[in-house]
C-alpha positions in Angstrom: -13.9 48.6 17.7 -11.3 46.1 19.0 -14.1 43.6 19.8 -15.4 43.9 16.2 -11.9 43.4 14.8 -11.4 40.3 17.0 -14.7 39.0 15.8 -13.8 39.4 12.2 -10.4 37.9 12.8 -11.9 34.9 14.4 -14.4 34.5 11.6 -11.7 34.6 8.9 -9.6 32.1 10.9 -12.6 29.7 11.2 -13.6 30.0 7.5 -9.9 29.5 6.4 -9.5 26.5 8.7 -12.8 24.9 7.5 -11.7 25.3 3.9 -8.3 23.7 4.6 -10.0 20.8 6.5 -12.3 20.2 3.5 -9.3 20.1 1.2 -7.3 17.9 3.6 -10.2 15.4 3.8 -10.2 15.1 0.0 -6.5 14.4 -0.5 -6.5 10.7 0.3 -9.7 9.7 -1.5 -8.4 11.5 -4.6 -4.8 10.3 -4.3 -5.6 6.6 -4.8 -7.9 7.2 -7.7 -5.9 9.9 -9.6 -2.5 10.8 -8.0 -2.3 14.2 -9.8 -5.7 15.3 -8.3 -4.5 14.4 -4.8 -1.3 16.3 -5.4 -3.0 19.5 -6.6 -5.3 19.4 -3.6 -2.3 18.9 -1.3 -0.7 22.0 -2.8 -3.8 24.2 -2.4 -4.0 22.9 1.2 -0.4 23.9 1.9 -0.7 27.3 0.3 -3.7 28.1 2.4 -1.9 26.8 5.5 0.9 29.3 4.8 -1.7 32.0 4.5 -3.1 30.9 7.9 0.3 31.0 9.5 0.9 34.5 8.2 -2.6 35.7 9.5 -1.7 34.3 12.9 1.8 35.7 13.0 1.1 37.3 16.4 0.7 33.8 17.8 3.7 32.3 16.0 5.2 31.0 19.2 2.0 29.1 19.9 2.1 27.7 16.3 5.6 26.4 16.7 4.8 24.8 20.0 2.8 22.3 18.0 5.8 21.3 15.9 6.1 17.7 17.2 4.6 16.2 14.0 6.0 18.9 11.7 9.7 18.7 12.6 10.5 15.3 11.1 9.1 16.5 7.8 10.8 19.9 8.1 14.2 18.4 8.8 13.9 16.0 5.8 12.8 18.9 3.6 15.9 20.9 4.7 18.2 17.9 4.2 16.9 17.3 0.6 17.0 20.9 -0.3 20.5 21.6 1.0 22.0 18.4 -0.5 20.4 19.3 -3.8 21.7 22.9 -3.8 25.2 21.7 -2.9 25.0 18.9 -5.6 23.8 21.4 -8.2 26.9 23.6 -7.9 29.3 20.6 -7.7 28.0 18.9 -10.8 29.9 19.2 -14.1 28.1 20.5 -17.2 27.7 17.1 -18.8 26.6 15.2 -15.7 23.1 14.1 -14.9 21.4 16.3 -12.3 19.5 13.9 -10.0 18.3 16.3 -7.4 15.7 16.3 -4.7 14.2 19.8 -4.8 10.7 18.6 -5.4 10.6 16.0 -2.5 12.2 18.7 -0.3 9.5 21.2 -1.2 6.7 18.6 -0.5 8.3 17.7 2.9 8.5 21.4 3.7 4.8 22.0 2.7 3.7 18.9 4.7 5.4 20.4 7.8 3.5 23.7 7.3 0.2 22.0 6.8 0.9 20.1 10.1 1.8 23.3 11.9 -1.2 25.2 11.0 -3.9 22.5 11.1 -2.8 21.0 14.5 -2.5 24.5 16.0 -6.1 25.4 14.9 -7.3 22.0 15.9 -6.0 22.4 19.5 -7.7 25.8 19.7 -11.0 24.0 19.3 -12.3 26.4 16.7 -14.4 23.5 15.5 -15.8 20.7 17.7 -13.3 17.8 18.0 -15.9 15.1 17.7 -17.2 16.7 14.4 -13.7 16.8 13.0 -13.0 13.3 14.1 -16.1 12.0 12.3 -15.2 14.0 9.1 -11.7 12.4 8.9 -12.9 8.9 9.8 -15.3 9.4 6.8 -12.4 10.6 4.7 -10.2 7.6 5.5 -13.2 5.2 5.0 -14.0 6.7 1.6 -10.3 6.5 0.6 -10.1 2.8 1.7 -13.4 1.9 0.0 -12.5 3.7 -3.2 -9.0 2.4 -3.4 -10.1 -1.2 -2.6 -12.9 -1.1 -5.2 -10.7 0.4 -7.8 -8.0 -2.2 -7.2 -10.4 -5.1 -7.5 -12.0 -3.7 -10.6 -8.5 -3.2 -12.2 -7.6 -6.8 -11.4 -10.8 -8.0 -13.2 -10.1 -5.9 -16.3 -6.4 -6.7 -16.6 -4.1 -9.6 -15.6 -1.3 -7.1 -14.8 -0.4 -5.9 -11.3 -2.8 -3.3 -10.1 -1.6 0.4 -10.0 -4.7 2.3 -8.7 -4.1 5.9 -9.5 -0.3 5.7 -8.9 2.3 4.9 -11.5 4.1 2.0 -9.8 2.7 -1.3 -8.4 5.3 -1.3 -5.5 4.5 2.3 -4.5 0.8 1.5 -4.7 1.3 -1.4 -2.3 3.2 0.7 0.2 0.8 3.6 0.1 -2.3 1.4 0.3 -0.8 -0.6 3.1 -0.1 2.6 5.1 -3.7 3.7 4.6 -5.1 0.2 5.6 -2.8 -0.1 8.7 -3.9 3.4 9.8 -7.6 2.4 9.5 -7.1 -1.0 11.3 -5.3 0.8 14.1 -8.0 3.4 14.4 -10.8 0.7 14.5 -8.8 -1.1 17.1 -8.3 2.0 19.2 -11.5 4.0 18.7 -14.4 1.6 18.0 -16.2 0.1 21.0 -19.4 -1.1 19.4 -20.5 -4.7 18.9 -19.4 -4.3 15.2 -15.8 -3.7 16.1 -14.4 -7.1 15.2 -16.6 -7.4 12.1 -15.1 -4.1 10.9 -11.6 -5.1 12.0 -11.6 -8.5 10.3 -13.3 -7.4 7.1 -10.8 -4.5 6.7 -7.8 -6.8 7.3 -9.1 -9.3 4.8 -9.9 -6.8 2.1 -6.6 -5.0 2.5 -4.6 -8.2 2.3 -6.4 -9.3 -0.8 -5.7 -5.9 -2.5 -2.1 -6.1 -1.5 -1.9 -9.6 -3.1 -3.1 -8.0 -6.3 -0.1 -5.6 -6.3 2.1 -8.7 -6.3 4.7 -6.9 -4.1 6.5 -9.5 -2.0 7.6 -7.3 0.9 4.1 -5.7 1.2 2.4 -9.1 1.2 4.5 -10.4 4.1 4.8 -7.1 6.1 1.2 -6.0 5.7 -0.2 -9.4 6.6 2.2 -9.6 9.6 1.4 -6.1 11.0 -2.3 -6.8 10.5 -2.1 -10.0 12.5 -0.1 -8.3 15.2 -2.8 -5.6 15.5 -5.6 -8.1 15.6 -3.9 -10.3 18.2 -3.0 -7.3 20.4 -6.5 -5.9 20.1 -8.1 -9.2 21.2 -5.6 -9.4 24.1 -6.3 -5.9 25.2 -10.1 -6.4 24.9 -9.8 -9.8 26.6 -11.6 -11.3 23.7 -9.2 -14.0 22.6 -11.7 -16.4 21.0 -11.2 -19.4 18.7 -14.1 -18.1 16.6 -12.2 -14.9 15.8 -9.1 -16.9 14.9 -11.1 -19.2 12.6 -13.0 -16.2 11.1 -9.7 -14.6 10.1 -7.7 -17.7 9.2 -10.3 -19.3 7.0 -10.6 -16.4 4.5 -6.9 -16.0 4.6 -6.4 -19.6 3.6 -9.0 -19.1 0.9 -7.2 -16.0 -0.3 -4.0 -17.9 -0.4 -5.6 -20.6 -2.5 -7.2 -18.1 -4.8 -3.9 -16.3 -5.2 -1.8 -19.5 -5.1 -0.3 -18.7 -8.6 1.0 -15.4 -7.4 2.4 -16.9 -4.2 4.0 -19.8 -6.0 5.5 -17.5 -8.6 6.9 -15.1 -6.1 8.2 -17.9 -3.9 10.0 -19.6 -6.8 11.4 -16.2 -7.9 12.7 -15.6 -4.4 14.4 -19.0 -4.0 15.8 -18.7 -7.5 17.2 -15.2 -6.9 18.9 -16.3 -3.6 20.3 -19.4 -5.3 21.7 -17.4 -8.2 23.2 -14.8 -5.9 25.0 -17.5 -3.9 26.6 -18.6 -7.2 27.8 -15.2 -8.0 25.0 -14.1 -10.3 23.2 -10.9 -9.2 21.2 -10.3 -12.4 17.9 -10.9 -10.5 15.6 -8.8 -8.5 16.9 -9.8 -5.1 20.4 -10.3 -6.3 20.6 -6.8 -7.6 19.4 -5.5 -4.2 21.9 -7.5 -2.3 24.7 -6.1 -4.5 23.4 -2.6 -4.2 23.3 -2.7 -0.4 26.8 -4.0 -0.3 28.3 -1.3 -2.6 26.2 1.4 -1.0 27.4 0.5 2.5 31.0 0.6 1.2 30.4 4.0 -0.5 29.2 5.3 2.9 32.3 3.9 4.6 34.6 5.6 2.1 32.6 8.9 2.1 31.0 9.3 5.5 30.0 12.9 5.0 28.0 12.2 1.8 28.4 12.7 -1.9 26.5 13.8 -4.9 24.6 11.1 -6.7 26.8 11.4 -9.7 30.1 11.1 -7.7 28.7 8.2 -5.6 27.7 6.4 -8.7 31.1 7.0 -10.4 32.8 5.6 -7.2 30.6 2.5 -7.2 31.1 1.9 -10.9 34.9 2.2 -10.6 34.8 -0.1 -7.6 32.8 -2.8 -9.5 35.1 -2.5 -12.5 38.3 -2.8 -10.4 36.8 -5.9 -8.8 35.9 -7.5 -12.2 32.2 -7.2 -11.7 31.4 -5.4 -15.0 28.3 -7.5 -15.5 26.8 -6.7 -12.1 23.1 -5.8 -12.1 24.0 -2.8 -10.0 24.7 -0.9 -13.2 21.1 -1.2 -14.3 19.6 0.4 -11.2 22.3 2.6 -9.8 20.9 5.8 -11.3 17.5 5.2 -9.6 18.3 4.3 -6.0 19.9 1.6 -3.9 16.6 0.0 -2.8 17.2 0.5 0.9 16.2 3.8 2.6 19.0 3.7 5.2 21.8 2.8 2.8 20.5 5.3 0.2 20.5 8.2 2.8 23.9 7.3 4.3 25.6 6.9 0.9 24.3 10.3 -0.4 23.7 12.5 2.7 26.4 11.0 4.9 26.2 10.8 8.7 23.9 13.8 8.9 21.4 12.3 6.6 21.4 9.1 8.6 20.7 11.0 11.8 17.9 12.9 10.2 16.3 9.7 8.9 16.6 8.0 12.3 15.1 11.1 14.0 12.1 10.9 11.5 11.5 7.2 12.4 12.2 7.5 16.2 10.2 10.7 16.8 7.1 9.6 14.8 7.1 6.1 16.3 7.7 7.0 19.9 6.9 10.7 20.5 4.1 11.6 18.1 1.6 12.9 20.7 -0.6 9.8 20.7 -0.3 7.2 23.4 1.0 3.7 22.8 2.7 2.1 19.8 0.9 -0.9 18.5 -2.6 0.6 18.3 -1.2 4.0 17.5 -1.9 4.7 13.8 1.0 7.1 13.4 3.4 4.7 15.0 2.2 1.8 12.8 2.3 3.9 9.6 5.9 4.8 10.2 6.8 1.3 11.3 5.4 0.0 8.0 7.4 2.7 6.2 10.6 1.7 8.0 10.1 -2.0 7.1 9.3 -1.3 3.5 12.3 1.0 3.4 14.5 -2.1 4.0 14.0 -3.1 0.4 13.0 0.2 -1.3 13.2 4.0 -1.0 10.0 5.7 -0.1 10.6 9.0 1.5 12.0 10.7 -1.6 9.0 9.5 -3.6 6.9 12.6 -4.3 3.7 10.6 -4.4 4.3 8.8 -1.1 5.1 12.0 0.7 1.6 13.3 0.1 0.0 10.1 1.3 2.1 9.6 4.5 2.0 13.2 5.6 -1.7 13.5 5.2 -2.3 10.1 6.9 -0.2 11.2 9.9 -2.0 14.6 10.3 -5.5 13.0 9.9 -4.7 10.2 12.3 -3.4 12.7 14.9 -6.7 14.6 14.9 -8.7 11.3 15.0 -6.8 9.9 18.0 -5.8 13.0 19.9 -7.0 13.1 23.5 -6.9 16.5 25.4 -5.0 15.9 28.6 -7.7 18.0 30.4 -10.3 15.4 29.5 -8.3 12.3 30.1 
């Protein structure tokens, strides 16, 4: 009787795990074509993961032993939720309630998906090689679909491409994270004679699509990280050849020529913004960012334990008025965010928020369960997020949370090596 129960229990676990894996493999291909579809699949995946954790309540200690990937998301989820709850009760009736309950919920759900999926994965209910191939196929489909969609969008409209996401900048960051993960996985896992053909073609296509988003930081950072990965891969493989360098540089030069208008426009905007800011005018894209970083850092200095968004913004507005900067561009963007992840977190969540954010970065870059850093897709995804976070705020974006958490979980299962077999 016990044996029959165990057999049924194992079968239920396997069916549930399989269903969750299918949903997980569909999130990324869907998210870049239609964000809402990817989001809905993510929710179903999380709810079934909760069910899986409940079914396996007797092995709860074993589940939480696999929390290395889950904890950074869990801590951010707790941070967002606690801050939002405190802010909700401190706000006056006529004040705007800019809260983070939804990002907090998604971070929490991402941590639960990670807990359940990685636990079941390590139990080897399903063959690791099969799972690895399924998720490589998922990432490949996501990359091909997103790249094709982006190129078609550029042909149909002169505007910056959006894919299935509502902002060009967020599209650039999410697509870059996907591409960097794939480039890292090709570098790490592929050993066939087609390795460098795949590597170089993926880099070139991804850089071209990033160009189409016209996002300055993404163009520079994505191209830089891609070149670092290619150079490091050639060095590790002892295949530093002039032919590879020419093969990658020639199309890049061609891409630069084809997109020379975009490059020239962005370069002129950058130099103009810096020049204007040096003359006291911050009513430009970069100038506004510089001013926001300055007042955000000052707000943190004055309120090291955090503040509600409303009280922080009141403090910053009063500070600008007192210093005769009523025309500052900060007033236009203050209610959105401060365009810097670290300054945004420190000015709102205080020292604790800064520590949680640093833990997220450090743990997922250096102790994510996969060896190495440069050819480690999880490390490279988070490094790109850290760098993009220097000029924007990503981790409170409800769309980006779905993409980055799914990418990290999938990359873990693709690159995981059992210590018994290594």
